[in-house]
N, C-alpha and C positions, 0 to 999 in steps of 0.2 A: 418376591422379586429380588430380595437380597440374599437368597439362598440359605436362610436361617429358619430352623424349626422353632415354633413358638407355641405357647399356650395362652389362650385368651381368658382373662379373669376380669370380670366387671368390678369396677371400684364403686362402692356405695358411698358417694360423697354428695354433699349439698351443692348443687350447681347454681343456687340463687346468686344472681350477679350483684356485685358491689358497685353501686352507682358512682362511687368516688373514683373508681379506677378507669383508666383509658381502655379501649377495647384490646389493644395489644398487650397491656399488662394483665388484663383479666384473663385472656386466653392462656397466657403463660402460667398464671397463678393456678387456674383450674387444672391444667395439664399436670403441673407439679403436685398438686393436691392428690390427684388420681394416682400418679406414680408412687408417691410416698405411702398412700393407703395400701396399695398392693404390695409394695416393698416390705411393709411390716409383716406380711403373711409369708414372706419368702426368705430364703437364705441370703445373706449379704452378698454372696457371689453371683446371684441371679441378676441379669440385666433386665430392668423393668422399664417399659415404655408407657407413658401416660399421654393422652391427647384430648384436646377439646376444640370444638368447632362451633362457631355461630355466625349468623348473618347479622349485618349491621346496616340499618337504613334509617335515615332521618334522625340520627342521634339516639336510636333505640336498638336494643338487641332483640333479635327474633330467634329464640331458641327452639326447642322442640315444642310443638303445639300441644296444649292440654286436651283438646278435643276437636271435633270437626268444625265447629264454629270458629275457633281460633285459627285452624289451618286455612279455612276459607279467607279469613281476614288477612292472614299473612300473604296468601297468593294474590289477593286483590291489591294489596299494597305493593307487591313486587311487580305486578303487571305493567309492562311497558316502561320499566325503569331499570336503572343500574344501581346495584348495591355492592357492598364489600363483604367478603367472607374472610374471617380470621380463623386460623388454625394454630393452636399452641401445641408444642411438643416438649415433653420432658423425658430425658433418659436418666435413670437412676441406677448406679452401679457402685458397689462397695461403699455405701452410705454417702455417696456424693451425687449431686444432681447437675445436669446440663440442660438448659432450657432455651427455646427459641420460638419464633413464630413466623408465619408466612401469611400473606394476604393476597387476595385476588378480587378483581372487579368482574361482576357477572351482570349481563344485560338480558332481561326477559323480553320476549315479544308481548304485545297486548294479548291478554287472555280473555276469552269470552266466558260467560257464566257456564255455558255447556262444557267447555274445556275444563274448567275448574271442577264442576260436578263429576265429570268422567274421571278426573285424576283423584279426587277424594275417595271414590269407590275402590280404587286400587289398594287402599290402606297403606300405601308407600309413604305418604307424608307425615305419618304420626310419630315416627321415631327419628325424624330428621330435622336438623336446624333449619329454620326458615320454611319448614313444611314441604321441602322438595329434595329429591335425590337426582343430581346431575347424571349419575351413572345408570339411572333407571328411566322410567317413563317421562319424567320431567325434562330429560335431555332435549326433547322436541320443542320445548318452550324457550330455550336459551339460544339467543342469536350471536352472542359474543362473550368471550372470556379474555380478560386481560390479566394474565398471571398463570400460575401453575394449576392444571386440571386437578392434580392430586390434593391441592389445598382445598379446593371446593368439595371434593369427595370426603375429606376429613382427615387425611394423613399425608402431609407433604413429604413424600419419600426422599427427595433430595435433602431436605432439612434433617430428616430422621437419620439418613446415612451419615451426614456431617457430624451430628451429635454423637452417634455411636462411635465414629472414629475418634472423637475427642475422649470419650469415656474409656475406650480400650487403649 
């Protein structure tokens, strides 16, 4: 979208959440941790982007589900409710970092057990925060988004563009 060629490098970092941090600080911290980890593998003149996204409901973080049982639990908890999605972004360039976050409120329809079963078979929920992908089959479950669609997908493009402008 920004007209920039890029290489995707997965950052092998511990995403275990720090219960003492607020959701907004945590998403920024994890994004920065990912950017710094990848930056260590690159030349200092490389522009590195780190991002982290999670779902927040009832004071708890719903990250990527460990298995089908946890994915089912997440979807049952989200059913018929509104939750917050936090996405942190970090841009690292020439050994300096710029971080920010975005959040959006997402409302799910009531989900039947049949809908949940059919969605779990897609394998889509297993690598997604909160066990769903708005841009995939789960889009049919979402009745309302208050905020930026890209935040929910996992990379708030407007925020990213602003951070890149600051870095350059």
